[in-house]
Phi, psi and omega in degrees: 000127184240151176216153177265108184271129173281125185260354179128151183295334181261000182281161176217109000285167180277338181230148177215127177280123183231158170290143179245136177258106179257112183279204179294139178288145170291165185306324184245027179258155183232133174266119183247128172277110185288125180257321178216137174224123180281151173266123187252162174302328177297320176299321178295316178300315180295319178303323181277354182088017179261161181293144169259201177293332175215163186283130176265130181243105181295156356280137181208147174275115179281187178103099183245001177250081186222159180218153181188202184243134177291122181266321186201151180229154175288168189292339181254011180281126179237346187282326181222167179221166179303134180099342178294145171268132185224155166242154187246132167272113188284342191271122182243127186251151184285328180080355185240342180288168184299314177303317179299316183288341179263008178085019180236054186294342175297342176256022182312133181287347182232034181306134182230126189233132171298136179080006174230297179271337180220166188302137184236222195271353177276056182204165178291326180221152176220143176261126187226146172294145180299333180298338184262359183266131178233124181290140172240154179299145185287348177270002179277129176302136181298327176300320180288316181300325180294344180275004179298322182294308176297326178296321178299321176296319179298318180300319177300317178297318178298320176303316182290328180292330175063043180297131177256149180307132178091350179286154179266134185237136172243122176258124180255114183107119185248036171283197182305310183295315180300320181285332170290322178298320177305313183290321180289327175297319178297315179295334180280356176099016180303141177289311176225142176238118181249132179253131173251118186200126183283340185270125188300315183297325179289324176296319181297313178297323178303317177294323182291330184260005171135353177291139177281334178206151178227126186246139173268105185287349178279317186252000178233156175281106187301309181294321179296317180294322178298319178296321177299317185288317187268347182063242180277355181283169178233166173277117182272329181222128175247130179242110184267119187235022181250332171074036175222161185300328181295312182287331175296319178296318178299320180300318179293325183286322186273348182296134179272184180300130178071016185287156170256132176248118177259115173268105189259316187292157178278114180277168173295146178300129180089358178295138180223162174215142177292132182262118179285088189301322182294323177295319178300317179295307187291319182276350187055053181285146174246121183249126188230141172254168181211136179223133179043216199218060182294119172062029180240359184294319180297322178296322177297316179298319179300317180293321179293314179300325181279352180067033185278350185234151172271100183252320184302327180297338183278345184268113188253338184215150175221150182221165173260178184300322184294340183241031180301317181297323175299321179296320179295319178295323177293321178298331179281348185267162178280357179284341187250164164248287175239132178250134179236161177244136176249096183298000000 
């Protein structure tokens, strides 16, 4: 059994494929043969030496967006059985800290995540608690099943955005998350969904998966084009999925009267943007943040099993364990949308 171990942001090389010794399973543990593991922005942050959702302590096998086949189960496991296809919710909460007890477990003070704090999906096999295993239909492509975790995060964000039927939505950023947001806004009943994205292939895919219009904010006047598209309408919900001060500023600028602005992407630590306080006051803007996926993984699996989303189109590149670092670099480039690893 082999896994690609992250050795640290300052190490050279940063990854090393090693043999893994997987001992006896605990009573409620599941051995999963990893078939597909997506490369996430959190993996990129950790690769760069920046914080993820929880602290990664090398050497560790990263990869928290994964799906596979149950190989073996502990003696007290009842939720899944050998041969089941599963996707994993990586986030494990303590249940006893104040955020958990106040209904905000996504802010758990002792958050523990598969593929961050302990070995995850960039390996041939992973040991997971049965509580984190969710069955997927056996006809679902493993590449698609592995997207349940980012989709679950998107669903949490969509809940917070509170899209009402007929409202106009602008999604800023057409990476994996942005293109899932486009589709979820459509499923939520949005009247019009506009995508702002500078990379042509992402705009094209955005149109294919449900955007009514796609704007190049580098070479077009974003606000002007939105006015052309909506006529007398306004942007009711802005979903910012790029995570930088420029796009955050754009989100504030395009928001209409009474709009909700969802800042979804993980920004760099210390990133700031000037807040136009009078606009917030005059427009009655609602500004919302979103972090991870509390209690939404099953809903993501339900949507995937039902085939309600175009997910396979978002996956543009794949790598093996030996070329994981190349995959991370590709995920950082504008040439890709979603990069996956096939252990």
